N, C-alpha and C positions, 0 to 999 in steps of 0.2 A: 504494500500499500504506500503510495506517495505521501510526502509530507503534507501537501495540501489536502489530500483526501483524508488523511489521518486527523488533521485539524478540524475539517468539516464534520467528521464522524464524532469527534469529541464534543464539538459544539451541539450536535444533534442529541447526543446522549445527555448532555447537561440540560438541554431544553426539556427533554422528556422527563428527567428527574424533577425539574422545577415544576412542571405541570402536575406531576404526581404528588408533590409536596402540597401544592395549593389545593388539589382535589381532596387530599386527606383532611384539610382544614374544614371542609364542608360539614363533616360529622365529628369534629374534634371536641366540641363542647367548650372551647376556649372562650374566655371573656373577650369582649369586643376589642378593647385597647391592645391586648396581647396579640390577638389575631391580626390586627392592622399592622403592628410592628413586624410580624413574621412575613406578611405579604410584601412589604417594601424591602425587607432583607433579601427574600428569595428573588424578587424582581431585579434588584441591583446585581445580585450574583450572576444570574443567567444573562443579563444584558450588558454586563461589564460597565455598569453605570457609575458615574461619579456620585450622583444623588438620585434617589428614587423617593417620590413622595405620593401620598394618597390623600385626596380631598373628598369629603363627603358632603352631599347636598343637604342643606337645611331647607326643607320644603316650604316652611312657613315664611322665612325671610327670603327664600329664593337666592341663597348664597352658598358658595362652595367654601368649606372650612378645612384648613390643614389639620388632619388628625394623626398622621404618622409620617415621619421622614427620617432619613439617615443623617441629614445635615446637622452639624453641630453649631452652625451659625445662628446666633440669636436673632439677627435681622431676618433671615429666611424663615425661621420657625415662627416668628411673630408677624409674618406677612398679613396684611389686611385681607379680610374675606373677599371673595370674587363674586360679583353679581352674575347671575345666570345670563348668558348672552354676551358678557363683556370679557375681553382678553381671550387668549388662546383656550384656556381651560373652560371658561364660561361658554364659548361657542361650541366646543366639543360636547359639553354637557347638554346644551340646548338642542344641538342637531344630532346628538347620539352618533357621532362620526369621528373616527380617529384621524389625527393629523400629525405631521412632524414639521418642525421649523429648523432650518439649518443653522441659523445664528440668532438667538433670542436677543442678543445685545443690540442688534440693529433692526429688529422687527418691530414695526409700529404697533402691531397688535398685542405685543407682550407688555403686560402692565408693570412689571418690576425690573426694568432694564438696569437700574442702578445696582440692585442687589445681584443681578446676574453678572455684571461686570466685576463687582467686588468679590464674588464667590467663584469667579471663573467658570460660570455655567454657559455653555455655548449652544450645542444642539439639544433640541427637545422633542421627544415623542410623547404625545398625550393621547390616551385612549379612554373611552367612557367605561364606567362600571355600570353595567345594565343587567337587569333581570326581567325577562319577558318584555323587552322593549322599554322597561321603566328604568330611567337613569337615576342611580343613587349616588354618583360621584365620578371622579376621574382618577386615573393612575398616570403619574408623570415619570419620565425617565430622561435624565440629563447626562450629557457627556461634557468632558472638559476640552475637547477639540472638535472642530467641525466634522460632522459625520452625516452621511446620507443614509438614513435608515432604509434597509432593503425591504421588499415586500415580505420576505420570510421573517425578518425581525419584527415587523409590524404585526404580522399574523401571530407570532409567538406571544408578543406583548398583549394583543387582543385576547388570545386564548387564556393567558394568565389573568387578565382583568375579568373575563367572563366567569372563570372559576372562583376568583376572589369575591365577585359580586354575590354569588350564590352563598358562599360561606358567611359573608357579612350580613346578608339578609337573614340567614338562619340564626346567626348570633343575636341580631336585633330582635327577632321574633322570640327567641329564648329569653332575652332580657325582659321583654315586655311581659312574657308569661310569668317569669319569676317575680316581677314587680307586682303584677296583679295578685299572685298567690300570697306575697308578703303583705299586701294591703288587706286582703281578706283575713289573714291570720291576725293582723293588728286589730281590725275591727272586732273580731271575735274575742280577743283578749280584753279590749276596752269594755265590751258589753259584759263580760264576766266580772271584771273588776267593778263596774258600775253597779251590778246586782249585789255584789258583796257589800259595798259601801252603803247601798240603799237599805239592805237588811240590818247591818250592824249599827248604823247611825239613825235608823228609822227616818230616812229622808226619801224624797222622790227620786226617780231615775235621772230627771233633768238636773236636780241639785247635785247628785252624785257625779254626773258628767262634768258639771262646772267645777267641782272640787278637784277632779283629776286634771282638768284643763289648767286650773290655777296653779296646782302643784307643779305641773309641767313647766309653766312659764317662770315660776319662782325659783325652781331648781335648775332651769335650763336643760332639762332632760326631756326626752320625747314622751308623748303620752303612752306609747307602748312600754317604755321602761317603767313608768309610774304604775301602769296596769300590772305589769309582771311582778313588781314589788308588792302590790296589794294582794295579788293571788298567792305569792310565796308566803307572805305573812299569815294569810288565812290557812294555808296548808300546814305551816309549822304549828300554828295554834291548834289545829285539829288533831295533831299527833301528840300533843302534850296533855 
């Protein structure tokens, strides 16, 4: 096998491994922030990228927010949110179409040219994160030298983004499910604590609720923590 063919084969194997890693994240059960960090790490590795970053769409504000990046630059990490339809990333998210820019330092459509110059970010490939045609963000890949991203490179980056989008969607659904479950548990605990107070102090349920609420504000603890303390005290009392 020639040196060139061997190199192409190694790149191909690396790309397949990266796609496999991202695919495994779909059912990983990782928390969202950890998952996002892994996505940018894997993307940077397979694309030999100087910086990879992931922005998620805030559907209410219609803005893209940087949620994960390899960059150690404070200026890059604190970049202002990008309005949907503005800048390279905003257009990619709006049109659900991948693009690449050969030199962001000179491109009028790139919103943060000063940061790009300072951080030596040159070429950019930006692909949408979409699930069933619904865009949830974008995945960026920067190089430190001018680079014309090939169709194969864009296809690989798009495949990574598609897999990542499904994993992110699953993680967000899981988070919402956990939050709903925790909210239900909290309500049940407060109801139980309210009944205990109502019985022991011979007061109405609404008065018991206000007492729990006041104690929460006075102690700067959550109402769930106050409720758990009331229930624990009742359980201990019942055992003595």
